[in-house]
N, C-alpha and C positions, 0 to 999 in steps of 0.2 A: 870910615865906619869901624868902631871898635869891635873886638872879638866878643862872641857870646859862647855859652856853654850848653851842652845837652843836659837834659833834666836828670837822667838816671845815672850816667857814668861820669859826668863832668868833663866830657871831651870838648876841647876848645875848637870853636868854629871861627876860623880867621876871617876877619872882616875884609870886604873888597878893598884891594890896594894896600892892605896892611902887611907888616912884617917882611918887607922886601929884603931878600938875602938871608933871612933867618927863619923862614917858614918851615924849612926842613927840620930844624930843631923841635919846633912845635909839633910837626907831624909825627916825628919819631916818638915824642912823649905821648901823643895820642895813641899811637900803636901799642906802647907799653901799657897804657891804661886799659885798652881793649884786651890785651893779652892776659892781664891780671884778672879782668872781669870774667873771662872765659874759663881760665884754668888756674888762677892764682890761689895759693894756699898761704895762710898766715897763722902763727901761733900768738895768742893774746893772753898774757898773764893777768890774773885778777887778784887784787888784794883789798878791794872794798866791795860794798854791796850794790854799787851802781857803775855802769859803764856806758859811755856814748860811742856808738859805732858810726863814724862820720865818713861820708863820701864827699871829697873835696873837689872843687872845680879846678881842672887843669893840672892836677898833680896826683901821684900815687898815694893811696890812703888805705887805712884798714878796711873801711866799708866798701872798697872797690874790689876786694878779693871774692872768689867764689866759695872757697872752703875756709871756714873759721874754726880753729882749734883753740878752745878755751882751757886754760890750765890755772893752777894756783889755789889759794885758799881765801876766798872773799870774806869769810867770817859769817856768812848767812846767805840766804837766797839772793842771787845777784840779778838786778834789773838791767837788761841790756836794751838801750834805746837806739833804734835805727834813725839816723838823721842825714839830711833834713827829712821832714815829714812828708815831703812831696816826691821823694824818689821811689821808684818801683824797683824792688830788689828781690832776688832769689838767692838763698844761701843753703849750703850744706853745713850743718853744725855738728861738731864733735866735742862734746862736753867732757873733758878730762879733769875739770875742777872738782873739788870735793863738796860742792853745793849745787843746788838746782839753779837753772837759768830761767828768768822770766823775760821773754823777748817781746818787745813792743815797738810801736812807732807812734809818735805824738803822745796823746794822753791815754793810750790804750792800756787796759788792765785785764787780768784774768776775770775779774768780776763783771766787767762790761762786755766780755766776749771778744775783745780786740787784741789780745795778747796770747802767747802760747808758752807752755812750760817744756823745758828739756831737762830731764832728771840728771843727776850726777852720774857720770860714767855711761851716759846714753848718747844717742845720736838723733838728729832731727833734719828735716828737709822742709824749709819754710819759704814763704814769700810775703813781702810787705806791699800793700796795694797803693801806697803813696797818695792817699786822698786828703792829706792835710792834717794839721795838728789835732783837731777835735774829731776827726772821722777816720783817720788811718787805722787799718786793721792788719794784723799779722796772722797768717793762716798756716796751720800745720798740714802739709800735704800728705803726711803719713797717717793722718786721722781720717778714717773713712775709706780705707783700702777695701776693694771689693774683689771677690773671686767668683767668676761665673755669674755676675750681676747680683751677688749676695754680699752685703756689707759685712766686713769683719768687725764684730763688736767685742770679741774676747779681749780681756786684759792681759798684760804681759805675765802677771802672776798665774792666771788661768792657763796660759800656753805653757808656762814652765812646769806646771803640775802635770799636764798631759805629756810633756817631754821627759818625765821621769823624776820630778822633784820628790825627794825621799822624806820630806817632813810629814809628820802624822798629826791629825787633828782629832780630838775626842768629839764624836758626833753621835747624837741620838737620832737614829734612822726612823723616819716616819713614812706613812704610805704615800705621801705626796712627793717624796724625794725621787731623784732620778740618778741613773748611772749611765756613763757613756759606754755604748755597746756596738760592736761590729755586727750588723744585721746582714749576714751573707754578702758582705762587701760594701754595705752602706752604713756609715756611722750615724747612730741615732742616740737619743736620750731615752732610755727604757725606764719605765716605772719600776720601783723596787717591788711593787706588788706583782708585776709580771715575772720578775726574777724569782720571787717567792713561789709563785704558782708553778714555774718550771722546775724549781728545785724539789718541791714537794712531789710533783708528778714523776720525777725521775729518781727520787730517793728510794722509792719502792713501787712495785706494781700490784694492782688489785686484779687478780685473775678470776676467770669465770668459775662459778661455784662447781665443785666436784659432786656428782651424783652417782657415778658409776661405782661398781663394786671394787674396782682397782684403779689406781692412778699413780703415775710417776711424775714428780715435779723436778724439772731440771732447769734452773735459771739460765736463760740465754743471754742476759745482759747483766752487767755488774750492778745489780740493784736488789734490794731486799724484796721479799714477796709476802703479801698478806693473802692467805688462801682459805676461803670458806669451804666447809665440807658438809653436805646435806646427806645424812644417813637415814632419812625417814623411810626410804624404800628398801634398803638393804644394808648389811654391814659393809664398811668401806675400809680397804687396806691401802694405805698411802706409802709410797716409796719416795724418799728424799735423796736427791743427788746434788752434789756440790755445784756442778755446772760452772758458771763463771763468777761465783761469789768471791768477794774479797774478804780479808780478815775483818771481823766485826759485823759483817752483814748477816742477815738472818732470814729464816722462813717461819712465818706464823701460821699454824693450822688452827682453825676455829670451827669446832663442830657446832653448827647453828641450830640444829633441830633438838627436840626434847624426847625423841623416841628412845626405845630401849636398845636399838641397834648400835653397834660399836664402831669406833674408829681406832685402827691400829696403825703404828708407824714403824717402818723398817728403812733400810738403806741398801744401796747396791753392794755387792760382795767386794768390790774393789775400793770401797770407801769405809769410813769408820763412823760409828755413832752408837746410840743406845736404842735398841728396839723397845717400843712401848706397847703394852698389851691393851686389852679392851677397855681399860678404865680411862684411857686418854680422852680428855675433853678439850683442853686448850694447850697447845704445844708451841714453845718458842725454841727453834733450833738455830743456835748461833754458831757460825763457822769460825773456828779459832786458827785457821791456817793449816791445820793438820787433820782435824776431824770436826764433827758436829758436837756441840755441848747442848744438852736438853734441859729445859725447865718445864715441868708438867704440872697442870692442875688436875686434880682428880674430881670427877663429878660426884655429887652427893647421892 
């Protein structure tokens, strides 16, 4: 009975009563094939746009290695065909060539969903299902990686941007756009409208209307203040303190009533500014880092 060979690795199965006195040589060769299949690494130079990766019966072959390193300049996308189309194979791919690899088995193509691409200077982890010339399919095992039962759908470009890609894109921001935000420890896509609402809410504060005869405004947060003043019941004297204002931030005083009562503005003795008399109607007090600067509108 003649020898036969295993389908996937081409290991020789010695027939009953065959190879008397020489079976040790065949067995050692089989062990070498297994060794290469488990841990073998081979570098394959490419100089054309097609390459057949063959697993041969009974001998060491390129297709029998575990790790395939492709190098060279094929001159265009290189189609690598795993042969025969009936072998079931799993490979680690390291594409150091200057072109993309299209790895298939049988008549598989990218278009029919039975081939995979490995970009230049990229790596892949694939298997061929060995289901024959017209059906065989190569699958990218790195496509569809999941974390915590959630499929990773981000592209390499998107991940590189998150990782600190410094390239800038001119973008017209619209209400439907999103930004990645750390929401108290959870990464979310926040609507830019939410960001706008937050920024507006924290750019300034709208304080409770002043009605008392005297009041002191001391900003407790680094934000500008819009302050309404209702003098309909009495004259109102307002004292402005710098508080925690930063340079360029401001306090707006707006006398909202139409009474003849007055609104006057002063400042604490340890701070600087211009005291405004009873003609003050609308006051913008801008902090310049040293003192307040005032712009006053005078009621008619």
